[in-house]
PDB file of N, CA, C and O in Angstrom:
ATOM      1  N   MET A   1       0.061 -97.783-102.407  1.00  0.00           N
ATOM      2  CA  MET A   1       0.961 -98.412-101.434  1.00  0.00           C
ATOM      3  C   MET A   1       1.487 -99.621-102.097  1.00  0.00           C
ATOM      4  O   MET A   1       2.674 -99.676-102.420  1.00  0.00           O
ATOM      5  N   ASN A   2       0.625-100.645-102.328  1.00  0.00           N
ATOM      6  CA  ASN A   2       0.913-101.816-102.808  1.00  0.00           C
ATOM      7  C   ASN A   2      -0.083-102.162-104.047  1.00  0.00           C
ATOM      8  O   ASN A   2      -1.216-101.681-104.089  1.00  0.00           O
ATOM      9  N   ASP A   3       0.382-102.964-104.974  1.00  0.00           N
ATOM     10  CA  ASP A   3      -0.546-103.402-106.052  1.00  0.00           C
ATOM     11  C   ASP A   3      -1.353-104.508-105.391  1.00  0.00           C
ATOM     12  O   ASP A   3      -0.925-105.128-104.417  1.00  0.00           O
ATOM     13  N   ARG A   4      -2.638-104.751-106.002  1.00  0.00           N
ATOM     14  CA  ARG A   4      -3.539-105.583-105.342  1.00  0.00           C
ATOM     15  C   ARG A   4      -3.629-106.957-106.171  1.00  0.00           C
ATOM     16  O   ARG A   4      -4.710-107.505-106.388  1.00  0.00           O
ATOM     17  N   PHE A   5      -2.407-107.459-106.611  1.00  0.00           N
ATOM     18  CA  PHE A   5      -2.490-108.732-107.299  1.00  0.00           C
ATOM     19  C   PHE A   5      -1.152-109.384-107.152  1.00  0.00           C
ATOM     20  O   PHE A   5      -0.162-108.657-107.074  1.00  0.00           O
ATOM     21  N   ASP A   6      -1.014-110.795-107.101  1.00  0.00           N
ATOM     22  CA  ASP A   6       0.158-111.478-106.859  1.00  0.00           C
ATOM     23  C   ASP A   6       0.932-111.531-108.123  1.00  0.00           C
ATOM     24  O   ASP A   6       0.472-111.597-109.264  1.00  0.00           O
ATOM     25  N   ARG A   7       2.287-111.489-107.720  1.00  0.00           N
ATOM     26  CA  ARG A   7       3.417-111.494-108.848  1.00  0.00           C
ATOM     27  C   ARG A   7       4.393-112.703-108.467  1.00  0.00           C
ATOM     28  O   ARG A   7       4.728-113.073-107.342  1.00  0.00           O
ATOM     29  N   LYS A   8       4.741-113.199-109.670  1.00  0.00           N
ATOM     30  CA  LYS A   8       5.840-114.265-109.421  1.00  0.00           C
ATOM     31  C   LYS A   8       7.204-113.525-109.108  1.00  0.00           C
ATOM     32  O   LYS A   8       8.080-114.118-108.479  1.00  0.00           O
ATOM     33  N   SER A   9       7.372-112.265-109.538  1.00  0.00           N
ATOM     34  CA  SER A   9       8.518-111.756-109.271  1.00  0.00           C
ATOM     35  C   SER A   9       8.107-110.194-109.302  1.00  0.00           C
ATOM     36  O   SER A   9       7.034-109.935-109.848  1.00  0.00           O
ATOM     37  N   ASP A  10       8.827-109.185-108.792  1.00  0.00           N
ATOM     38  CA  ASP A  10       8.754-107.871-108.829  1.00  0.00           C
ATOM     39  C   ASP A  10       9.961-107.305-109.291  1.00  0.00           C
ATOM     40  O   ASP A  10      10.981-107.188-108.612  1.00  0.00           O
ATOM     41  N   GLY A  11       9.797-106.910-110.628  1.00  0.00           N
ATOM     42  CA  GLY A  11      11.076-106.373-111.366  1.00  0.00           C
ATOM     43  C   GLY A  11      11.709-105.338-110.744  1.00  0.00           C
ATOM     44  O   GLY A  11      11.047-104.347-110.434  1.00  0.00           O
ATOM     45  N   SER A  12      12.910-105.396-110.501  1.00  0.00           N
ATOM     46  CA  SER A  12      13.825-104.342-109.786  1.00  0.00           C
ATOM     47  C   SER A  12      13.925-103.180-110.593  1.00  0.00           C
ATOM     48  O   SER A  12      14.161-102.118-110.018  1.00  0.00           O
ATOM     49  N   TYR A  13      13.782-103.195-111.862  1.00  0.00           N
ATOM     50  CA  TYR A  13      13.697-102.011-112.724  1.00  0.00           C
ATOM     51  C   TYR A  13      12.681-101.124-112.603  1.00  0.00           C
ATOM     52  O   TYR A  13      12.814 -99.988-113.058  1.00  0.00           O
ATOM     53  N   ALA A  14      11.553-101.512-111.988  1.00  0.00           N
ATOM     54  CA  ALA A  14      10.423-100.579-111.673  1.00  0.00           C
ATOM     55  C   ALA A  14      10.215-100.232-110.267  1.00  0.00           C
ATOM     56  O   ALA A  14       9.242 -99.551-109.943  1.00  0.00           O
ATOM     57  N   TRP A  15      11.165-100.705-109.307  1.00  0.00           N
ATOM     58  CA  TRP A  15      11.079-100.478-107.910  1.00  0.00           C
ATOM     59  C   TRP A  15      11.081 -98.982-107.527  1.00  0.00           C
ATOM     60  O   TRP A  15      10.289 -98.437-106.758  1.00  0.00           O
ATOM     61  N   GLY A  16      12.001 -98.468-108.126  1.00  0.00           N
ATOM     62  CA  GLY A  16      12.334 -97.020-107.954  1.00  0.00           C
ATOM     63  C   GLY A  16      11.179 -96.113-108.169  1.00  0.00           C
ATOM     64  O   GLY A  16      10.928 -95.172-107.415  1.00  0.00           O
ATOM     65  N   GLN A  17      10.432 -96.445-109.296  1.00  0.00           N
ATOM     66  CA  GLN A  17       9.427 -95.522-109.722  1.00  0.00           C
ATOM     67  C   GLN A  17       8.019 -95.910-109.304  1.00  0.00           C
ATOM     68  O   GLN A  17       7.077 -95.232-109.715  1.00  0.00           O
ATOM     69  N   ARG A  18       7.821 -96.920-108.540  1.00  0.00           N
ATOM     70  CA  ARG A  18       6.653 -97.331-108.013  1.00  0.00           C
ATOM     71  C   ARG A  18       6.457 -96.627-106.671  1.00  0.00           C
ATOM     72  O   ARG A  18       7.303 -96.717-105.781  1.00  0.00           O
ATOM     73  N   ASN A  19       5.399 -95.968-106.546  1.00  0.00           N
ATOM     74  CA  ASN A  19       5.281 -95.063-105.316  1.00  0.00           C
ATOM     75  C   ASN A  19       4.448 -95.913-104.208  1.00  0.00           C
ATOM     76  O   ASN A  19       3.717 -96.864-104.484  1.00  0.00           O
ATOM     77  N   THR A  20       4.678 -95.422-102.956  1.00  0.00           N
ATOM     78  CA  THR A  20       3.848 -96.013-101.838  1.00  0.00           C
ATOM     79  C   THR A  20       2.714 -95.321-101.538  1.00  0.00           C
ATOM     80  O   THR A  20       1.754 -95.916-101.048  1.00  0.00           O
ATOM     81  N   TYR A  21       2.671 -93.874-101.813  1.00  0.00           N
ATOM     82  CA  TYR A  21       1.351 -93.179-101.647  1.00  0.00           C
ATOM     83  C   TYR A  21       1.224 -92.912-100.149  1.00  0.00           C
ATOM     84  O   TYR A  21       0.113 -92.589 -99.730  1.00  0.00           O
ATOM     85  N   ILE A  22       2.200 -93.010 -99.340  1.00  0.00           N
ATOM     86  CA  ILE A  22       2.163 -92.771 -97.986  1.00  0.00           C
ATOM     87  C   ILE A  22       1.675 -91.236 -97.642  1.00  0.00           C
ATOM     88  O   ILE A  22       0.781 -90.988 -96.834  1.00  0.00           O
ATOM     89  N   LYS A  23       2.324 -90.360 -98.303  1.00  0.00           N
ATOM     90  CA  LYS A  23       2.209 -89.045 -98.185  1.00  0.00           C
ATOM     91  C   LYS A  23       0.754 -88.612 -98.457  1.00  0.00           C
ATOM     92  O   LYS A  23       0.152 -87.776 -97.783  1.00  0.00           O
ATOM     93  N   GLU A  24       0.281 -89.244 -99.470  1.00  0.00           N
ATOM     94  CA  GLU A  24      -1.202 -88.966 -99.777  1.00  0.00           C
ATOM     95  C   GLU A  24      -2.228 -89.452 -98.704  1.00  0.00           C
ATOM     96  O   GLU A  24      -3.233 -88.845 -98.334  1.00  0.00           O
ATOM     97  N   LEU A  25      -1.799 -90.597 -98.301  1.00  0.00           N
ATOM     98  CA  LEU A  25      -2.701 -91.186 -97.108  1.00  0.00           C
ATOM     99  C   LEU A  25      -2.482 -90.329 -95.916  1.00  0.00           C
ATOM    100  O   LEU A  25      -3.488 -90.116 -95.239  1.00  0.00           O
ATOM    101  N   GLU A  26      -1.436 -89.829 -95.552  1.00  0.00           N
ATOM    102  CA  GLU A  26      -1.241 -89.033 -94.313  1.00  0.00           C
ATOM    103  C   GLU A  26      -1.978 -87.591 -94.542  1.00  0.00           C
ATOM    104  O   GLU A  26      -2.415 -87.020 -93.543  1.00  0.00           O
ATOM    105  N   GLU A  27      -2.126 -86.995 -95.807  1.00  0.00           N
ATOM    106  CA  GLU A  27      -2.927 -85.847 -96.137  1.00  0.00           C
ATOM    107  C   GLU A  27      -4.368 -86.074 -95.902  1.00  0.00           C
ATOM    108  O   GLU A  27      -5.088 -85.116 -95.620  1.00  0.00           O
ATOM    109  N   LEU A  28      -4.843 -87.278 -95.998  1.00  0.00           N
ATOM    110  CA  LEU A  28      -6.202 -87.657 -95.787  1.00  0.00           C
ATOM    111  C   LEU A  28      -6.520 -87.878 -94.317  1.00  0.00           C
ATOM    112  O   LEU A  28      -7.633 -88.274 -93.970  1.00  0.00           O
ATOM    113  N   ASN A  29      -5.644 -87.650 -93.544  1.00  0.00           N
ATOM    114  CA  ASN A  29      -5.652 -88.077 -92.196  1.00  0.00           C
ATOM    115  C   ASN A  29      -6.025 -89.419 -91.837  1.00  0.00           C
ATOM    116  O   ASN A  29      -6.798 -89.628 -90.902  1.00  0.00           O
ATOM    117  N   ILE A  30      -5.496 -90.385 -92.559  1.00  0.00           N
ATOM    118  CA  ILE A  30      -5.568 -91.790 -92.342  1.00  0.00           C
ATOM    119  C   ILE A  30      -4.477 -92.180 -91.423  1.00  0.00           C
ATOM    120  O   ILE A  30      -3.303 -91.848 -91.587  1.00  0.00           O
ATOM    121  N   ASN A  31      -4.947 -92.939 -90.394  1.00  0.00           N
ATOM    122  CA  ASN A  31      -3.787 -93.403 -89.427  1.00  0.00           C
ATOM    123  C   ASN A  31      -2.922 -94.481 -90.022  1.00  0.00           C
ATOM    124  O   ASN A  31      -3.129 -95.683 -89.857  1.00  0.00           O
ATOM    125  N   VAL A  32      -1.909 -93.953 -90.747  1.00  0.00           N
ATOM    126  CA  VAL A  32      -0.972 -94.836 -91.483  1.00  0.00           C
ATOM    127  C   VAL A  32      -0.304 -95.806 -90.594  1.00  0.00           C
ATOM    128  O   VAL A  32      -0.261 -96.955 -91.034  1.00  0.00           O
ATOM    129  N   PRO A  33       0.226 -95.592 -89.438  1.00  0.00           N
ATOM    130  CA  PRO A  33       0.924 -96.585 -88.721  1.00  0.00           C
ATOM    131  C   PRO A  33       0.063 -97.825 -88.597  1.00  0.00           C
ATOM    132  O   PRO A  33       0.435 -98.952 -88.924  1.00  0.00           O
ATOM    133  N   ASP A  34      -1.251 -97.480 -88.042  1.00  0.00           N
ATOM    134  CA  ASP A  34      -2.129 -98.661 -87.782  1.00  0.00           C
ATOM    135  C   ASP A  34      -2.551 -99.349 -89.065  1.00  0.00           C
ATOM    136  O   ASP A  34      -2.739-100.566 -89.054  1.00  0.00           O
ATOM    137  N   LEU A  35      -2.713 -98.630 -90.182  1.00  0.00           N
ATOM    138  CA  LEU A  35      -2.921 -99.222 -91.338  1.00  0.00           C
ATOM    139  C   LEU A  35      -1.810-100.144 -91.860  1.00  0.00           C
ATOM    140  O   LEU A  35      -2.095-101.275 -92.254  1.00  0.00           O
ATOM    141  N   ILE A  36      -0.564 -99.689 -91.871  1.00  0.00           N
ATOM    142  CA  ILE A  36       0.520-100.484 -92.269  1.00  0.00           C
ATOM    143  C   ILE A  36       0.739-101.613 -91.434  1.00  0.00           C
ATOM    144  O   ILE A  36       0.882-102.744 -91.899  1.00  0.00           O
ATOM    145  N   LEU A  37       0.772-101.348 -90.196  1.00  0.00           N
ATOM    146  CA  LEU A  37       1.008-102.531 -89.278  1.00  0.00           C
ATOM    147  C   LEU A  37      -0.200-103.601 -89.461  1.00  0.00           C
ATOM    148  O   LEU A  37       0.010-104.805 -89.310  1.00  0.00           O
ATOM    149  N   GLY A  38      -1.331-103.145 -89.758  1.00  0.00           N
ATOM    150  CA  GLY A  38      -2.493-104.073 -89.867  1.00  0.00           C
ATOM    151  C   GLY A  38      -2.278-104.855 -91.064  1.00  0.00           C
ATOM    152  O   GLY A  38      -2.704-106.004 -90.942  1.00  0.00           O
ATOM    153  N   ILE A  39      -1.794-104.614 -92.090  1.00  0.00           N
ATOM    154  CA  ILE A  39      -1.550-105.385 -93.360  1.00  0.00           C
ATOM    155  C   ILE A  39      -0.428-106.401 -93.140  1.00  0.00           C
ATOM    156  O   ILE A  39      -0.312-107.356 -93.908  1.00  0.00           O
ATOM    157  N   LEU A  40       0.392-106.217 -92.116  1.00  0.00           N
ATOM    158  CA  LEU A  40       1.410-107.159 -91.766  1.00  0.00           C
ATOM    159  C   LEU A  40       0.823-108.506 -91.125  1.00  0.00           C
ATOM    160  O   LEU A  40       1.266-109.621 -91.399  1.00  0.00           O
ATOM    161  N   PHE A  41      -0.106-108.290 -90.341  1.00  0.00           N
ATOM    162  CA  PHE A  41      -0.610-109.407 -89.580  1.00  0.00           C
ATOM    163  C   PHE A  41      -1.175-110.511 -90.409  1.00  0.00           C
ATOM    164  O   PHE A  41      -1.835-110.230 -91.410  1.00  0.00           O
ATOM    165  N   ARG A  42      -0.958-111.752 -90.057  1.00  0.00           N
ATOM    166  CA  ARG A  42      -1.351-113.094 -90.601  1.00  0.00           C
ATOM    167  C   ARG A  42      -2.260-113.581 -89.734  1.00  0.00           C
ATOM    168  O   ARG A  42      -1.910-113.971 -88.620  1.00  0.00           O
ATOM    169  N   ILE A  43      -3.546-113.615 -90.149  1.00  0.00           N
ATOM    170  CA  ILE A  43      -4.712-114.194 -89.262  1.00  0.00           C
ATOM    171  C   ILE A  43      -5.440-115.345 -89.982  1.00  0.00           C
ATOM    172  O   ILE A  43      -5.426-115.493 -91.204  1.00  0.00           O
ATOM    173  N   GLU A  44      -6.087-116.157 -89.094  1.00  0.00           N
ATOM    174  CA  GLU A  44      -6.623-117.468 -89.628  1.00  0.00           C
ATOM    175  C   GLU A  44      -7.844-117.091 -90.618  1.00  0.00           C
ATOM    176  O   GLU A  44      -7.812-117.536 -91.765  1.00  0.00           O
ATOM    177  N   ASN A  45      -8.840-116.337 -90.224  1.00  0.00           N
ATOM    178  CA  ASN A  45      -9.996-116.173 -90.962  1.00  0.00           C
ATOM    179  C   ASN A  45     -10.153-114.577 -91.292  1.00  0.00           C
ATOM    180  O   ASN A  45     -10.978-113.886 -90.694  1.00  0.00           O
ATOM    181  N   PRO A  46      -9.357-114.105 -92.214  1.00  0.00           N
ATOM    182  CA  PRO A  46      -9.449-112.624 -92.568  1.00  0.00           C
ATOM    183  C   PRO A  46     -10.789-112.322 -93.381  1.00  0.00           C
ATOM    184  O   PRO A  46     -11.439-113.183 -93.973  1.00  0.00           O
ATOM    185  N   ALA A  47     -11.079-111.053 -93.321  1.00  0.00           N
ATOM    186  CA  ALA A  47     -12.215-110.748 -94.205  1.00  0.00           C
ATOM    187  C   ALA A  47     -11.731-110.997 -95.690  1.00  0.00           C
ATOM    188  O   ALA A  47     -10.542-111.118 -95.983  1.00  0.00           O
ATOM    189  N   SER A  48     -12.783-111.062 -96.606  1.00  0.00           N
ATOM    190  CA  SER A  48     -12.447-111.390 -97.943  1.00  0.00           C
ATOM    191  C   SER A  48     -11.661-110.263 -98.617  1.00  0.00           C
ATOM    192  O   SER A  48     -11.059-110.512 -99.661  1.00  0.00           O
ATOM    193  N   ASN A  49     -11.633-109.127 -98.119  1.00  0.00           N
ATOM    194  CA  ASN A  49     -10.966-108.071 -98.801  1.00  0.00           C
ATOM    195  C   ASN A  49      -9.756-107.416 -97.857  1.00  0.00           C
ATOM    196  O   ASN A  49      -9.315-106.272 -97.969  1.00  0.00           O
ATOM    197  N   HIS A  50      -9.311-108.475 -96.855  1.00  0.00           N
ATOM    198  CA  HIS A  50      -8.070-108.006 -96.101  1.00  0.00           C
ATOM    199  C   HIS A  50      -6.967-108.190 -97.113  1.00  0.00           C
ATOM    200  O   HIS A  50      -6.893-109.109 -97.929  1.00  0.00           O
ATOM    201  N   TYR A  51      -6.141-107.216 -96.954  1.00  0.00           N
ATOM    202  CA  TYR A  51      -4.741-107.229 -97.859  1.00  0.00           C
ATOM    203  C   TYR A  51      -3.624-107.397 -96.882  1.00  0.00           C
ATOM    204  O   TYR A  51      -3.454-106.778 -95.831  1.00  0.00           O
ATOM    205  N   PHE A  52      -2.765-108.505 -97.500  1.00  0.00           N
ATOM    206  CA  PHE A  52      -1.538-108.914 -96.812  1.00  0.00           C
ATOM    207  C   PHE A  52      -0.417-108.102 -97.461  1.00  0.00           C
ATOM    208  O   PHE A  52      -0.281-108.254 -98.675  1.00  0.00           O
ATOM    209  N   GLY A  53       0.348-107.323 -96.872  1.00  0.00           N
ATOM    210  CA  GLY A  53       1.546-106.762 -97.421  1.00  0.00           C
ATOM    211  C   GLY A  53       2.684-107.519 -97.346  1.00  0.00           C
ATOM    212  O   GLY A  53       2.859-108.352 -96.456  1.00  0.00           O
ATOM    213  N   SER A  54       3.569-107.259 -98.329  1.00  0.00           N
ATOM    214  CA  SER A  54       4.932-107.800 -98.105  1.00  0.00           C
ATOM    215  C   SER A  54       5.821-107.078 -97.269  1.00  0.00           C
ATOM    216  O   SER A  54       5.630-105.864 -97.204  1.00  0.00           O
ATOM    217  N   ILE A  55       6.769-107.577 -96.604  1.00  0.00           N
ATOM    218  CA  ILE A  55       7.504-106.888 -95.629  1.00  0.00           C
ATOM    219  C   ILE A  55       8.497-105.782 -96.414  1.00  0.00           C
ATOM    220  O   ILE A  55       8.743-104.660 -95.970  1.00  0.00           O
ATOM    221  N   GLY A  56       8.921-106.230 -97.443  1.00  0.00           N
ATOM    222  CA  GLY A  56       9.857-105.291 -98.225  1.00  0.00           C
ATOM    223  C   GLY A  56       9.013-104.091 -98.583  1.00  0.00           C
ATOM    224  O   GLY A  56       9.452-102.980 -98.287  1.00  0.00           O
ATOM    225  N   ARG A  57       7.908-104.195 -99.157  1.00  0.00           N
ATOM    226  CA  ARG A  57       7.035-102.956 -99.385  1.00  0.00           C
ATOM    227  C   ARG A  57       6.649-102.192 -98.322  1.00  0.00           C
ATOM    228  O   ARG A  57       6.615-100.963 -98.369  1.00  0.00           O
ATOM    229  N   VAL A  58       6.312-102.940 -97.220  1.00  0.00           N
ATOM    230  CA  VAL A  58       5.849-102.264 -96.046  1.00  0.00           C
ATOM    231  C   VAL A  58       6.985-101.388 -95.408  1.00  0.00           C
ATOM    232  O   VAL A  58       6.768-100.238 -95.025  1.00  0.00           O
ATOM    233  N   GLY A  59       8.155-101.974 -95.319  1.00  0.00           N
ATOM    234  CA  GLY A  59       9.400-101.326 -94.907  1.00  0.00           C
ATOM    235  C   GLY A  59       9.679-100.064 -95.584  1.00  0.00           C
ATOM    236  O   GLY A  59       9.985 -99.018 -95.011  1.00  0.00           O
ATOM    237  N   ARG A  60       9.548-100.235 -96.889  1.00  0.00           N
ATOM    238  CA  ARG A  60       9.836 -98.981 -97.772  1.00  0.00           C
ATOM    239  C   ARG A  60       8.710 -97.925 -97.333  1.00  0.00           C
ATOM    240  O   ARG A  60       9.071 -96.806 -96.967  1.00  0.00           O
ATOM    241  N   ALA A  61       7.361 -98.263 -97.364  1.00  0.00           N
ATOM    242  CA  ALA A  61       6.520 -97.196 -96.882  1.00  0.00           C
ATOM    243  C   ALA A  61       6.716 -96.633 -95.665  1.00  0.00           C
ATOM    244  O   ALA A  61       6.579 -95.419 -95.520  1.00  0.00           O
ATOM    245  N   LEU A  62       7.065 -97.461 -94.631  1.00  0.00           N
ATOM    246  CA  LEU A  62       7.357 -97.059 -93.326  1.00  0.00           C
ATOM    247  C   LEU A  62       8.468 -95.897 -93.168  1.00  0.00           C
ATOM    248  O   LEU A  62       8.412 -94.967 -92.364  1.00  0.00           O
ATOM    249  N   SER A  63       9.495 -96.153 -94.113  1.00  0.00           N
ATOM    250  CA  SER A  63      10.633 -95.420 -94.061  1.00  0.00           C
ATOM    251  C   SER A  63      10.160 -93.966 -94.777  1.00  0.00           C
ATOM    252  O   SER A  63      10.863 -92.970 -94.605  1.00  0.00           O
ATOM    253  N   GLU A  64       9.047 -93.907 -95.511  1.00  0.00           N
ATOM    254  CA  GLU A  64       8.649 -92.643 -96.232  1.00  0.00           C
ATOM    255  C   GLU A  64       7.624 -91.876 -95.259  1.00  0.00           C
ATOM    256  O   GLU A  64       7.297 -90.722 -95.538  1.00  0.00           O
ATOM    257  N   THR A  65       7.154 -92.473 -94.198  1.00  0.00           N
ATOM    258  CA  THR A  65       6.120 -91.836 -93.296  1.00  0.00           C
ATOM    259  C   THR A  65       6.703 -90.737 -92.520  1.00  0.00           C
ATOM    260  O   THR A  65       7.856 -90.786 -92.094  1.00  0.00           O
ATOM    261  N   LYS A  66       5.880 -89.709 -92.328  1.00  0.00           N
ATOM    262  CA  LYS A  66       6.164 -88.654 -91.411  1.00  0.00           C
ATOM    263  C   LYS A  66       6.241 -89.124 -90.006  1.00  0.00           C
ATOM    264  O   LYS A  66       6.893 -88.496 -89.171  1.00  0.00           O
ATOM    265  N   ASN A  67       5.614 -90.178 -89.731  1.00  0.00           N
ATOM    266  CA  ASN A  67       5.574 -90.636 -88.414  1.00  0.00           C
ATOM    267  C   ASN A  67       6.518 -91.779 -88.033  1.00  0.00           C
ATOM    268  O   ASN A  67       6.156 -92.761 -87.385  1.00  0.00           O
ATOM    269  N   ARG A  68       7.744 -91.573 -88.484  1.00  0.00           N
ATOM    270  CA  ARG A  68       8.839 -92.664 -88.247  1.00  0.00           C
ATOM    271  C   ARG A  68       9.129 -92.721 -86.747  1.00  0.00           C
ATOM    272  O   ARG A  68       9.357 -93.804 -86.209  1.00  0.00           O
ATOM    273  N   ASN A  69       9.126 -91.688 -86.132  1.00  0.00           N
ATOM    274  CA  ASN A  69       9.498 -91.794 -84.679  1.00  0.00           C
ATOM    275  C   ASN A  69       8.515 -92.642 -83.971  1.00  0.00           C
ATOM    276  O   ASN A  69       8.907 -93.518 -83.200  1.00  0.00           O
ATOM    277  N   GLU A  70       7.132 -92.408 -84.214  1.00  0.00           N
ATOM    278  CA  GLU A  70       6.170 -93.287 -83.685  1.00  0.00           C
ATOM    279  C   GLU A  70       6.227 -94.688 -83.992  1.00  0.00           C
ATOM    280  O   GLU A  70       5.889 -95.553 -83.185  1.00  0.00           O
ATOM    281  N   ILE A  71       6.663 -94.926 -85.181  1.00  0.00           N
ATOM    282  CA  ILE A  71       6.868 -96.480 -85.621  1.00  0.00           C
ATOM    283  C   ILE A  71       7.791 -97.129 -84.813  1.00  0.00           C
ATOM    284  O   ILE A  71       7.526 -98.185 -84.239  1.00  0.00           O
ATOM    285  N   GLU A  72       9.115 -96.423 -84.715  1.00  0.00           N
ATOM    286  CA  GLU A  72      10.008 -96.902 -83.944  1.00  0.00           C
ATOM    287  C   GLU A  72       9.857 -97.218 -82.477  1.00  0.00           C
ATOM    288  O   GLU A  72      10.806 -97.680 -81.844  1.00  0.00           O
TER     289      GLU A  72
END
């Protein structure tokens, strides 16, 4: 879904080839809407392994989910 390291820029040349893996998560019966919305929250004292997603990448992932109606 997202790479787990910070970038100074995200090259637009690679954007189309980078996958979100939403379909794979859904096949594993992972609650994708809760997962995606959870990485958007900004909290004061997150767990050391909490991942904060960028809104652009999360938006792309949400557009690929089979649960689009549930998200809306």
